[in-house]
Every structure is written in C-alpha cells, then in structure tokens.
C-alpha positions in Angstrom: 0.0 0.0 0.0 1.4 3.4 -0.9 1.9 5.7 2.1 0.4 9.1 1.8 3.0 11.9 1.9 3.2 13.8 5.2 1.3 17.1 5.4 3.3 20.1 4.5 4.0 22.7 7.2 3.5 26.4 6.7 7.2 26.5 5.8 6.8 23.9 3.1 8.5 21.2 5.1 7.0 17.8 5.8 5.8 17.3 9.4 8.0 15.0 11.5 6.5 11.5 11.6 9.4 9.1 12.1 12.6 10.2 13.8 15.7 8.2 14.5 17.1 8.5 18.0 20.9 8.4 17.8 21.3 6.2 20.8 20.9 2.5 21.8 20.2 3.4 25.4 16.8 1.8 26.2 16.2 4.2 29.1 16.6 7.3 26.8 14.4 5.7 24.2 11.6 5.2 26.8 11.8 8.7 28.1 11.9 10.4 24.7 9.2 8.2 23.2 6.9 9.1 26.0 7.5 12.8 25.3 7.2 12.7 21.5 4.5 10.1 20.9 1.6 12.4 22.0 2.6 14.7 19.1 2.4 11.9 16.6 6.1 11.4 16.2 7.3 7.8 16.2 10.8 7.4 17.6 13.0 4.5 16.5 16.4 3.6 18.0 19.3 3.6 15.6 20.4 0.2 16.8 17.2 -1.3 15.4 18.2 0.0 12.0 21.6 -1.5 12.2 23.3 1.8 12.7 26.5 1.7 14.8 27.1 4.5 17.3 28.9 7.6 16.1 32.3 8.6 17.5 32.1 11.3 20.3 35.5 12.9 20.1 34.5 16.4 21.0 35.0 18.3 24.3 31.5 19.8 24.4 28.0 18.3 24.8 26.7 20.3 21.8 29.4 19.1 19.4 28.9 15.5 20.4 25.1 15.7 20.1 25.4 17.2 16.6 27.9 14.6 15.5 25.5 11.8 16.6 22.4 13.3 15.0 24.1 13.9 11.6 25.6 10.4 11.7 22.2 8.7 12.3 20.4 10.8 9.7 23.1 10.1 7.1 22.9 6.4 7.7 19.1 6.2 7.8 18.0 8.9 5.4 15.5 10.1 8.1 15.4 13.0 10.5 17.4 12.2 13.6 17.5 13.4 17.2 20.5 13.0 19.5 21.2 14.0 23.0 24.5 14.4 24.8 24.1 14.5 28.5 26.0 13.7 31.7 26.5 14.6 35.3 28.8 17.4 36.3 30.3 17.8 39.7 32.0 21.2 40.3 34.1 19.7 43.2 35.6 17.4 40.6 36.3 20.2 38.1 33.1 19.4 36.2 33.8 15.7 35.7 32.4 13.3 34.7 30.8 15.7 32.2 31.0 14.7 28.6 32.7 11.5 29.7 29.9 10.4 32.0 29.3 7.1 30.2 33.0 6.2 30.2 34.1 7.9 33.5 35.4 4.7 35.2 36.7 3.1 32.0 38.9 6.2 31.2 40.6 5.8 34.6 40.9 2.0 34.3 38.2 1.4 36.9 35.9 -0.8 34.8 32.9 -0.3 32.6 29.1 0.3 32.9 26.8 2.1 35.3 27.9 0.3 38.5 31.6 1.0 37.8 30.9 4.7 37.0 28.9 5.2 40.1 31.5 3.5 42.3 34.3 5.6 40.8 32.3 8.8 41.3 31.8 8.1 45.0 35.4 7.0 45.4 36.6 10.2 43.6 34.5 12.4 45.9 35.5 10.4 49.1 39.2 11.1 48.2 38.7 14.9 48.2 40.1 16.8 51.2 37.4 18.1 53.5 34.7 15.5 52.6 33.2 14.3 55.9 32.9 10.5 56.5 30.2 9.7 57.1 28.8 12.4 54.9 25.9 14.7 56.0 22.3 13.8 55.1 22.4 16.3 52.2 25.0 14.2 50.4 28.6 14.3 49.3 28.7 17.2 46.8 26.6 19.5 44.7 26.1 18.2 41.2 23.9 18.8 38.1 22.8 16.8 35.1 23.1 18.6 31.8 21.4 17.7 28.5 21.6 19.2 25.0 19.3 17.9 22.3 19.8 18.3 18.6 17.3 17.5 15.9 18.3 17.5 12.2 15.8 17.1 9.4 18.6 15.8 7.1 22.3 14.9 7.7 23.3 18.2 6.1 20.6 20.3 7.8 22.2 23.9 7.9 19.9 24.9 10.8 19.8 22.1 13.4 17.2 22.6 16.2 18.9 22.8 19.5 17.6 22.9 23.1 19.3 22.3 26.5 18.6 22.2 30.2 20.2 21.5 33.6 18.9 19.6 36.7 20.6 20.5 40.0 20.9 18.2 43.0 23.5 16.4 45.1 25.4 13.2 45.0 24.6 10.7 47.9 27.0 8.0 48.9 24.6 5.0 48.8 22.3 4.0 45.9 18.6 4.6 46.5 15.8 3.4 44.2 15.7 1.0 41.2 14.3 3.2 38.5 16.1 5.4 35.9 19.6 4.6 34.7 23.1 5.9 34.8 23.8 7.9 37.9 20.2 8.3 38.9 20.4 6.1 42.1 23.0 8.5 43.5 21.5 11.8 42.4 19.4 13.4 45.1 16.7 15.8 44.1 16.6 18.1 47.1 13.0 19.4 46.7 11.6 15.9 46.7 14.0 14.1 49.1 14.2 11.3 46.6 17.0 10.3 44.2 16.2 10.3 40.5 15.9 6.5 40.7 13.1 6.8 43.3 10.9 9.0 41.1 8.2 7.7 38.9 8.8 8.0 35.1 6.2 10.8 35.0 7.9 12.7 37.9 11.3 12.3 36.3 10.1 13.6 32.9 8.6 16.6 34.6 11.7 17.5 36.6 14.7 16.3 34.7 17.3 17.9 32.5 16.2 15.7 29.7 12.5 16.4 30.2 13.0 20.2 30.2 15.3 20.1 27.2 12.7 18.0 25.4 10.0 20.4 26.3 12.1 23.3 24.9 12.8 21.3 21.7 9.1 20.4 21.2 8.2 24.1 21.6 10.7 24.9 18.8 9.3 22.1 16.6 5.8 23.5 17.1 6.9 27.0 16.2 8.5 25.7 13.0 5.3 23.8 12.2 7.0 20.4 12.3 4.5 18.7 14.6 
C-alpha cells in the first residue's frame, strides 16, 4: 500500500512522523518516546536499523550531540535526534561531564553504570574536607546537563537545539531502582528522593532531559514540524 505523503507545514517542510534516536540506550528511548508520541512522532532507536554508534570525540556536549544526530540521519535517510548528557560535579572540576558514560573506564576502573557510580563516589571520598560519614544532604553538589539536537537531514544547515540542567547532590549510597546511569546516586533536594526513586512521570517533569525535550518540542511547534 502506498503511504500518503506527510502534510506540509507552513514553511513547506514535511511534518515529522518518524525520527531516529541516535542512541541505543533503552532508558533514553523510553523517556523520549513518552515525550514525543503524543505529538504523533514515532521514535526508532538507531540500533534497530543496524546503525552503529557515532564517535564522540568532542569536548562539548553540543558538538557530540550534533555529531551523533548527523551520523544517524546520514545512515538512515531520516530526520534524527540526539542528546548528549551527563552529570557534572563542580568539586571534581566538572567531571564526569561529557565522559559520564565512560568515566570509570577512562581511569581504568571498569565499565558500565555500576563502575561509573562506584568511581564517582570514590573520587568524591578522596577529596580533602569531605566528611565521612557524609551529612544527610550528600557528598557534593552536582547537576545533570542535557543538550538535544534534531536535524531534518544529515546536512541540515539549521539544526534545532535545546538544552537544560537539573541540579541536585550526590549521595554515597544507591537509592531506588528506576532510571539509569547515575540516577540512584542523584538526590533531588525538593523531593527528598533520588532520581531513581521518582516515577517516570515525575522524572520527565523535573529532569534535564524532560526540560530540554519540552524546549525542543516548543521549537518544533513554532517551526510547524509537529
């Protein structure tokens, strides 16, 4: 059956219907799909299309996100969205930052979420002046940062970009079994919960990724793409 063409927008562009997420992270796919699906946008992970991850050689979140989005769009021929995000701890000079997913591995301390979290806590414990045991408020201030990039084609000269931060504190013991990454150790002060103790709806309403997605969706609406 021939598929009808997408309705044109007021700018003459086709509305977004199917977008490739430049990530194989199941947690990110769930979160972004929940945010985009009400607008009629179907999100597909690049891994399901056989697209390998892009290199992330850049020192900034924005450059890495753009690299990933262009790569996914080039390989798929579809619009693509990418995020680059991580946790930043000022007491550690902003680390893990852009290296959040490889924080432990880069220092030879293992791979994966468990290793990253253990190395984060160990790195904070080794700082002078950190009390042991730590106060109830946690070990150190921290914030999650997310930048989202959407390209309509791999050579899109005007990528749509949005970003947001989510401030909290690092706690020394894991709490909760939701979320992913550093969520079990990221205390959200106004709630008294870690990100991993929040429901999916609560997290989407509060998080860096949720706020960045809301800003991106507003820009898509303004451009007539949804």
